[in-house]
RONU-313697 format. One line per 10 residues: their letters; for each residue x, y, z of C-alpha. Coordinates in nm, 2 decimals. Layout:
<recs>
A = X:Y:Z; ...
</recs>
This chain:
<recs>
MLETISTIPA = -4.18:2.24:-0.51; -4.13:1.95:-0.75; -4.17:2.18:-1.05; -3.89:2.39:-0.90; -3.66:2.09:-0.85; -3.73:1.97:-1.21; -3.58:2.30:-1.34; -3.25:2.25:-1.17; -3.08:2.07:-1.46; -3.17:2.34:-1.71
RLAAVTGWQR = -3.07:2.62:-1.47; -2.73:2.46:-1.40; -2.67:2.41:-1.78; -2.75:2.78:-1.83; -2.51:2.91:-1.57; -2.22:3.10:-1.71; -1.91:3.29:-1.59; -1.78:3.28:-1.24; -2.10:3.13:-1.11; -2.05:2.82:-1.33
WLFAFVFGAS = -1.70:2.78:-1.18; -1.83:2.83:-0.83; -2.10:2.56:-0.87; -1.84:2.32:-1.01; -1.60:2.39:-0.72; -1.88:2.33:-0.46; -1.99:2.01:-0.63; -1.63:1.88:-0.64; -1.58:1.96:-0.27; -1.91:1.80:-0.17
AVTAQPPFHV = -1.80:1.47:-0.34; -1.52:1.44:-0.09; -1.77:1.41:0.20; -1.82:1.05:0.07; -1.46:0.97:0.15; -1.32:0.88:0.50; -1.37:0.99:0.77; -1.72:1.13:0.68; -1.86:0.85:0.46; -2.16:1.05:0.33
LPALLIAFPG = -2.22:0.83:0.03; -2.54:1.01:-0.09; -2.33:1.32:-0.15; -2.21:1.15:-0.47; -2.58:1.16:-0.60; -2.56:1.53:-0.57; -2.21:1.60:-0.68; -2.20:1.40:-1.00; -2.54:1.48:-1.15; -2.46:1.85:-1.08
FVWLLDGASS = -2.13:1.80:-1.26; -2.31:1.64:-1.56; -2.57:1.92:-1.58; -2.30:2.19:-1.57; -2.12:2.00:-1.86; -2.45:2.01:-2.05; -2.40:2.38:-2.08; -2.04:2.35:-2.20; -2.05:2.48:-2.56; -1.68:2.42:-2.63
RTSAFGIGWM = -1.38:2.21:-2.51; -1.25:2.52:-2.33; -1.56:2.56:-2.12; -1.57:2.18:-2.05; -1.20:2.21:-1.94; -1.29:2.50:-1.71; -1.58:2.32:-1.55; -1.37:2.01:-1.49; -1.08:2.21:-1.36; -1.30:2.38:-1.10
FGAGYFAASL = -1.47:2.05:-1.00; -1.13:1.90:-0.96; -1.00:2.20:-0.76; -1.29:2.16:-0.52; -1.23:1.78:-0.49; -0.86:1.81:-0.42; -0.88:2.12:-0.20; -1.12:1.93:0.03; -0.92:1.60:-0.01; -0.58:1.74:0.06
YWVSNALLVD = -0.62:2.04:0.29; -0.45:1.85:0.57; -0.11:1.85:0.38; -0.07:2.21:0.52; -0.04:2.06:0.87; 0.31:1.93:0.77; 0.42:2.28:0.70; 0.33:2.39:1.05; 0.56:2.14:1.22; 0.85:2.39:1.14
AARFAWLIPF = 0.63:2.69:1.09; 0.92:2.94:1.10; 1.07:2.78:0.79; 0.77:2.65:0.59; 0.44:2.82:0.70; 0.48:3.08:0.42; 0.45:2.80:0.17; 0.09:2.71:0.28; -0.09:2.92:0.02; 0.12:2.79:-0.26
VVLGLSLGPA = 0.08:2.43:-0.15; -0.29:2.46:-0.11; -0.32:2.61:-0.46; -0.07:2.36:-0.61; -0.24:2.05:-0.46; -0.59:2.17:-0.57; -0.53:2.32:-0.91; -0.24:2.08:-1.01; -0.41:1.74:-0.97; -0.74:1.91:-1.09
LFIAAMAVLA = -0.58:1.93:-1.44; -0.64:1.55:-1.47; -1.01:1.61:-1.41; -1.01:1.90:-1.65; -0.87:1.68:-1.92; -1.11:1.41:-1.82; -1.41:1.65:-1.87; -1.29:1.74:-2.22; -1.26:1.37:-2.31; -1.60:1.28:-2.16
RQFWSRGVGR = -1.76:1.57:-2.35; -1.67:1.40:-2.68; -1.91:1.12:-2.59; -2.19:1.35:-2.47; -2.55:1.27:-2.56; -2.89:1.35:-2.42; -2.93:1.02:-2.25; -2.73:0.78:-2.04; -2.43:0.80:-2.27; -2.31:1.10:-2.06
AFGLAASWAL = -2.29:0.88:-1.75; -2.10:0.61:-1.94; -1.86:0.86:-2.09; -1.80:1.04:-1.76; -1.74:0.72:-1.57; -1.50:0.58:-1.82; -1.31:0.90:-1.85; -1.29:0.95:-1.48; -1.15:0.60:-1.41; -0.90:0.64:-1.70
FEWFRGTVLT = -0.77:0.97:-1.56; -0.75:0.83:-1.21; -0.51:0.57:-1.35; -0.32:0.85:-1.52; -0.30:1.05:-1.20; -0.17:0.74:-1.02; 0.11:0.69:-1.28; 0.23:1.02:-1.43; 0.52:1.20:-1.26; 0.58:0.91:-1.02
GFPWNPVGNV = 0.20:0.90:-0.95; -0.03:1.03:-0.68; -0.35:0.80:-0.66; -0.48:0.96:-0.35; -0.86:0.93:-0.28; -0.98:0.75:-0.58; -1.36:0.75:-0.58; -1.37:0.37:-0.52; -1.22:0.43:-0.17; -1.57:0.54:-0.05
WIVVPPVLQS = -1.68:0.17:-0.02; -1.46:0.07:0.27; -1.76:0.12:0.49; -1.97:-0.12:0.28; -1.77:-0.45:0.28; -1.99:-0.64:0.03; -1.94:-0.38:-0.24; -1.57:-0.35:-0.15; -1.52:-0.71:-0.25; -1.55:-0.62:-0.62
AASIGVYGLS = -1.20:-0.47:-0.59; -1.07:-0.82:-0.58; -1.16:-0.84:-0.95; -1.17:-0.49:-1.09; -0.95:-0.30:-0.85; -1.01:0.04:-0.72; -1.01:0.20:-1.06; -1.28:-0.03:-1.18; -1.48:0.03:-0.87; -1.44:0.41:-0.93
AITVFAAAAP = -1.58:0.37:-1.28; -1.89:0.18:-1.16; -1.93:0.43:-0.87; -1.92:0.74:-1.09; -2.16:0.57:-1.34; -2.40:0.49:-1.06; -2.38:0.85:-0.92; -2.41:1.02:-1.26; -2.68:0.80:-1.41; -2.96:0.97:-1.22
SVLGTPGSQR = -2.88:1.29:-1.42; -3.08:1.12:-1.70; -3.40:1.18:-1.50; -3.35:1.55:-1.53; -3.30:1.56:-1.90; -3.51:1.85:-2.04; -3.78:1.75:-2.29; -3.74:1.38:-2.25; -3.97:1.17:-2.46; -3.86:0.83:-2.33
LSTDRFWGVS = -3.95:0.85:-1.96; -3.97:0.48:-1.90; -3.62:0.43:-2.06; -3.48:0.72:-1.87; -3.62:0.59:-1.54; -3.45:0.25:-1.62; -3.11:0.40:-1.69; -3.14:0.65:-1.40; -3.15:0.37:-1.15; -2.94:0.12:-1.34
GIAVLGLIAI = -2.61:0.22:-1.17; -2.76:0.17:-0.83; -2.90:-0.17:-0.94; -2.55:-0.27:-1.05; -2.41:-0.17:-0.71; -2.68:-0.38:-0.55; -2.58:-0.69:-0.76; -2.22:-0.63:-0.67; -2.31:-0.61:-0.30; -2.50:-0.94:-0.33
AGAFRLADAP = -2.20:-1.11:-0.49; -1.98:-0.96:-0.23; -2.20:-1.08:0.05; -2.17:-1.44:-0.08; -1.79:-1.39:-0.10; -1.77:-1.28:0.26; -2.00:-1.56:0.38; -1.74:-1.81:0.25; -1.44:-1.61:0.37; -1.24:-1.80:0.63
GETVPGVFLR = -1.10:-1.63:0.94; -0.80:-1.84:1.00; -0.47:-1.71:1.13; -0.10:-1.81:1.10; -0.02:-2.06:1.37; 0.25:-1.95:1.62; 0.27:-1.58:1.51; 0.16:-1.31:1.76; 0.23:-0.95:1.67; 0.27:-0.65:1.89
IVQPNIAQRD = 0.22:-0.32:1.71; 0.36:-0.02:1.90; 0.18:0.31:1.84; 0.38:0.56:2.05; 0.19:0.87:1.95; 0.49:1.11:1.93; 0.40:1.45:1.79; 0.61:1.54:1.48; 0.75:1.86:1.63; 0.89:1.66:1.92
KWLPARRASN = 1.01:1.36:1.72; 1.36:1.48:1.62; 1.43:1.74:1.90; 1.77:1.65:2.05; 1.63:1.69:2.40; 1.34:1.45:2.33; 1.51:1.17:2.13; 1.61:0.97:2.43; 1.26:0.98:2.59; 1.10:0.90:2.25
YARHLQMSGQ = 1.32:0.60:2.22; 1.25:0.49:2.58; 0.87:0.51:2.51; 0.91:0.26:2.23; 1.11:0.03:2.45; 0.87:0.06:2.74; 0.56:-0.01:2.53; 0.72:-0.31:2.37; 0.76:-0.51:2.69; 1.04:-0.75:2.79
RGNGRITHVI = 1.12:-1.02:2.53; 0.76:-1.02:2.41; 0.63:-1.10:2.76; 0.63:-1.47:2.69; 0.36:-1.46:2.42; 0.45:-1.21:2.15; 0.67:-1.34:1.87; 0.73:-1.03:1.67; 0.73:-0.66:1.77; 0.66:-0.39:1.51
WPETAVPFPV = 0.75:-0.02:1.54; 0.64:0.25:1.30; 0.84:0.44:1.03; 1.16:0.62:1.15; 1.10:0.49:1.50; 1.47:0.45:1.57; 1.64:0.79:1.62; 2.00:0.66:1.56; 2.19:0.46:1.30; 2.11:0.10:1.39
SSDDARLALM = 2.44:-0.04:1.27; 2.67:0.18:1.49; 2.52:0.26:1.83; 2.61:-0.04:2.05; 2.47:0.11:2.37; 2.13:0.17:2.23; 2.13:-0.16:2.06; 2.19:-0.33:2.39; 1.87:-0.17:2.52; 1.69:-0.29:2.21
RRVVPLKGLL = 1.79:-0.65:2.27; 1.57:-0.65:2.58; 1.25:-0.61:2.38; 1.31:-0.85:2.10; 1.12:-1.17:2.16; 1.32:-1.49:2.21; 1.35:-1.66:1.87; 1.15:-1.36:1.73; 1.22:-1.03:1.56; 1.18:-0.66:1.60
LTGAVRLERQ = 1.07:-0.49:1.28; 1.12:-0.12:1.29; 1.15:0.19:1.07; 1.49:0.35:1.08; 1.70:0.61:0.89; 1.99:0.43:0.73; 2.32:0.61:0.65; 2.62:0.55:0.43; 2.93:0.74:0.51; 3.23:0.83:0.29
NGRVARVWNS = 3.54:0.99:0.43; 3.37:1.04:0.76; 3.07:1.23:0.62; 2.72:1.11:0.55; 2.70:1.06:0.17; 2.36:0.88:0.13; 2.05:0.83:0.34; 1.76:0.59:0.31; 1.42:0.56:0.48; 1.43:0.19:0.57
LVALDEKAHV = 1.27:-0.10:0.75; 1.51:-0.30:0.96; 1.46:-0.65:1.10; 1.66:-0.73:1.42; 1.69:-1.07:1.59; 1.71:-1.14:1.96; 2.08:-1.04:1.96; 1.99:-0.71:1.79; 2.17:-0.82:1.48; 2.03:-0.68:1.15
VALYDKHHLV = 1.90:-0.97:0.96; 1.71:-0.79:0.68; 1.68:-0.45:0.53; 1.43:-0.28:0.30; 1.48:0.07:0.16; 1.17:0.28:0.06; 1.17:0.31:-0.32; 0.87:0.54:-0.38; 0.98:0.86:-0.22; 0.75:1.16:-0.14
PFGEYMPFRE = 0.84:1.46:-0.35; 0.92:1.77:-0.15; 0.90:1.56:0.17; 1.19:1.32:0.12; 1.35:1.48:-0.18; 1.33:1.80:-0.38; 1.24:1.75:-0.74; 1.39:2.00:-0.99; 1.63:2.10:-0.71; 1.84:2.29:-0.96
FLPLDKITAG = 1.55:2.52:-1.03; 1.38:2.53:-0.69; 1.60:2.68:-0.41; 1.40:2.51:-0.13; 1.47:2.26:0.14; 1.27:1.94:0.18; 1.05:1.95:0.49; 1.19:1.64:0.66; 1.50:1.66:0.88; 1.84:1.67:0.73
VLDFSPGLGP = 2.00:1.84:0.43; 2.04:1.54:0.21; 1.77:1.40:-0.01; 1.67:1.04:0.06; 1.79:0.78:-0.19; 1.54:0.54:-0.34; 1.55:0.17:-0.29; 1.54:-0.09:-0.56; 1.16:-0.15:-0.57; 0.91:-0.39:-0.42
RTLRLSGLPA = 1.07:-0.68:-0.23; 0.96:-0.99:-0.05; 1.13:-1.05:0.28; 1.16:-1.41:0.42; 1.24:-1.41:0.79; 1.25:-1.66:1.06; 0.91:-1.74:1.21; 0.71:-1.53:0.97; 0.54:-1.60:0.63; 0.70:-1.40:0.35
FSPLICYEII = 0.59:-1.04:0.34; 0.61:-0.72:0.13; 0.74:-0.42:0.33; 0.58:-0.09:0.24; 0.68:0.24:0.40; 0.44:0.53:0.43; 0.24:0.61:0.11; 0.39:0.32:-0.09; 0.06:0.14:0.01; -0.16:0.37:-0.20
FPARVVDTDD = -0.04:0.25:-0.54; -0.27:-0.02:-0.69; -0.09:-0.31:-0.85; 0.25:-0.18:-0.73; 0.27:-0.31:-0.37; 0.42:-0.65:-0.41; 0.70:-0.82:-0.61; 0.50:-1.01:-0.87; 0.79:-1.25:-0.93; 0.82:-1.35:-0.56
RPSWMLNITN = 0.47:-1.32:-0.42; 0.44:-1.27:-0.04; 0.18:-1.39:0.20; 0.10:-1.05:0.36; 0.20:-0.68:0.35; 0.36:-0.48:0.63; 0.29:-0.10:0.61; 0.49:0.12:0.85; 0.42:0.49:0.85; 0.44:0.82:1.03
DAWFGTSAGP = 0.12:1.02:0.98; 0.21:1.25:1.27; 0.28:1.51:1.01; -0.09:1.55:0.95; -0.23:1.55:1.31; -0.59:1.43:1.36; -0.70:1.55:1.01; -0.88:1.34:0.75; -0.54:1.24:0.60; -0.46:0.94:0.82
HQHFASATLR = -0.82:0.81:0.77; -0.78:0.83:0.39; -0.44:0.66:0.42; -0.59:0.37:0.61; -0.86:0.34:0.35; -0.60:0.29:0.08; -0.44:0.01:0.28; -0.78:-0.16:0.31; -0.82:-0.15:-0.07; -0.48:-0.30:-0.13
AVEEGLPVVR = -0.57:-0.59:0.10; -0.88:-0.67:-0.10; -0.71:-0.62:-0.44; -0.42:-0.85:-0.36; -0.61:-1.09:-0.14; -0.34:-1.04:0.12; -0.36:-0.92:0.49; -0.21:-0.58:0.58; -0.05:-0.51:0.91; -0.01:-0.14:0.97
AANTGISGVI = 0.20:0.04:1.23; 0.16:0.42:1.25; 0.33:0.65:1.49; 0.01:0.84:1.58; -0.24:0.61:1.42; -0.43:0.46:1.25; -0.26:0.13:1.32; -0.44:-0.20:1.26; -0.46:-0.55:1.11; -0.67:-0.59:0.80
DSYGRVIARL = -0.75:-0.94:0.66; -0.74:-1.03:0.29; -1.11:-0.94:0.25; -1.07:-0.59:0.38; -1.21:-0.67:0.73; -1.04:-0.47:1.01; -0.95:-0.74:1.27; -0.81:-0.48:1.51; -0.71:-0.12:1.51; -0.58:0.17:1.72
DLDRAETLDS = -0.74:0.51:1.66; -0.57:0.84:1.61; -0.39:1.03:1.88; -0.36:0.74:2.12; -0.04:0.59:2.27; -0.12:0.22:2.29; 0.00:-0.13:2.18; -0.21:-0.36:1.96; -0.16:-0.74:2.01; -0.30:-0.95:1.73
ELPLAADSRT = -0.26:-1.27:1.54; -0.17:-1.26:1.17; -0.45:-1.35:0.93; -0.39:-1.60:0.66; -0.39:-1.49:0.30; -0.70:-1.57:0.08; -0.72:-1.93:-0.03; -0.67:-1.84:-0.39; -0.52:-1.54:-0.58; -0.76:-1.26:-0.67
LFSQFGNIIP = -0.82:-1.18:-1.04; -0.67:-0.84:-0.98; -0.35:-0.98:-0.83; -0.31:-1.19:-1.15; -0.40:-0.93:-1.41; -0.36:-0.60:-1.24; -0.52:-0.30:-1.41; -0.60:-0.50:-1.73; -0.95:-0.58:-1.60; -1.04:-0.23:-1.50
GVLIIFMFSA = -0.90:-0.13:-1.84; -1.14:-0.36:-2.02; -1.43:-0.22:-1.81; -1.32:0.13:-1.92; -1.32:0.03:-2.28; -1.66:-0.12:-2.25; -1.80:0.20:-2.10; -1.65:0.41:-2.37; -1.80:0.18:-2.63; -2.14:0.21:-2.46
AGITRCR = -2.11:0.59:-2.46; -2.01:0.59:-2.83; -2.30:0.36:-2.93; -2.55:0.57:-2.73; -2.42:0.89:-2.89; -2.45:0.75:-3.24; -2.80:0.64:-3.18
</recs>
């Protein structure tokens, strides 16, 4: 049995043709099981050594590209399958797009991993240099993926650690990309143990477990950080998060809008019921223009707490000559008289969802309601409102972008993420979205309050600890105090992706030195 297992690296390296691509696809898909909601972390110890051994057999850049592309296709097909759910909301118009979306969202982002494999292969050597080169290249191209063409940093490998809070704390220094680099190194390093013809068994054993040892040291340091972490809250602030659980296919139906709105009002209570100071509704919760519907605003006044606020998602319109000329996906703050006291417009819009890129070449409609594309806001902002510490509003997937979630010139004390994940049902998507919110809390050292139409809503402190949450597919309210920000700024909040960049350079250097030796 052991003899058979020991031949696996050589056999994988010798695989050619469609079988090589199939193995790469399966290894990529298996790596996703370490992500939420599954959290099978040992799967990484199968996926990445398998990936390394397949690349051992790549005799050219073209073959390395193909192996990386198929590994990436498996990774993103398993990561993003749930996007198809959004096309079933209006199946008559969009269901025919599902095959194209599945292929596009698997093969498209996989090009980053294909290019990564070509780069990593330049640092290839028999020993641990492969793991250093792969880890550095992976993290570098994760950063590229999160930046190029507006960016899409969904499911970076570092997100797997949300279930291990001590390891998660390292994101306060090295961010999720740095955590991804260390994770890929730790997962790929055991491939050294399967190197055929090794003459340095003791050295290889050391390097084979070195990544796991590094994670252990990180966990110890993180445990000490958590031991000293305070659990204090902002005095006099009591939040009510409303999770109405309205299915997307019902959300904008003319016959359902009144009842949907009534559900938000009923769940919010009267004037905060004497204890709540601020009520929070999710993205696009208000089904009418908040500046022009006096009758509905009168109903809204009943739920705004005395001397408090209602913070809600709403669609904001601008009219010219009696016609709607521009539209924004906004967060609106209303006082106890239902006066608008603050606005924030979403600036990082979802391609194909909120606007159609290359509209002159693609004769397609965006999948959200309305014929107009949404207009982008001006960028990250800090809102300062009565009775609340200053906060950074983030709508939907704006929370997934490392180092781009706060105004660095006007730093807030917490982040508010309102979203509508009803598009994706009870799939893995909302779990992955919540994981990204958790990483941003640790990176920035700021609490995150999250209101989601169908879940997952919650309150996350500045150490990534979930103080309270509402699970998927439940119509409930969540009452919570607001955690205080960390006592001091994190290294990541001060230097951003510079620190993971230095770590990537170090790993490339180690790979180069190993290759030369």
